[in-house]
Phi, psi and omega in degrees: 000148182257032181237160175255146180295164179299144178232161181264140175236133184276143171231183178294335184267294182203164180296141176250127179276131184242132174260128182242140173209148173255006180277104183301314178300320176295316178301323178296318178296315180297317184295343175292335184238342184230149181283132174291125181279311178191170172243120177265154175244123177237108186065241177251023185242138175269135178243120179275128184244128179234144173294132183279086183261173180303130178099343183293315180299321179293322178296316179297318178298316177299320179301309182290337176269006179058043181246004182275137174242132180228158174279119190305314183292321178294318178297314180300317179295322179294317177298317179301315181295317179295318179297318178299313178296321180299311180293326176297314180293314179294322181297332178295341179263002177096220187287132184235130174048041177079359179246153176277157182307150180263000000 
């Protein structure tokens, strides 16, 4: 798998568990049901971060077992939006993968 397990991030109230993945198609499936928390940049890679809420682990498992069903147009729009945010975030760091920021 190309994802990292959920990790805890501290806030003033209590730790928030974060699920991270750099897999854009998986992030698109997750973003259909869960709010994107942020996009982190590690080297030249974007990491999509979601709060690890109830149901997220089951959704990821369904994704890897090829059991997820999505509405195609909504999924396509979600991927477009995530890609746009990804390039915006990566572009803030300058040149990415031999290409200039978009």
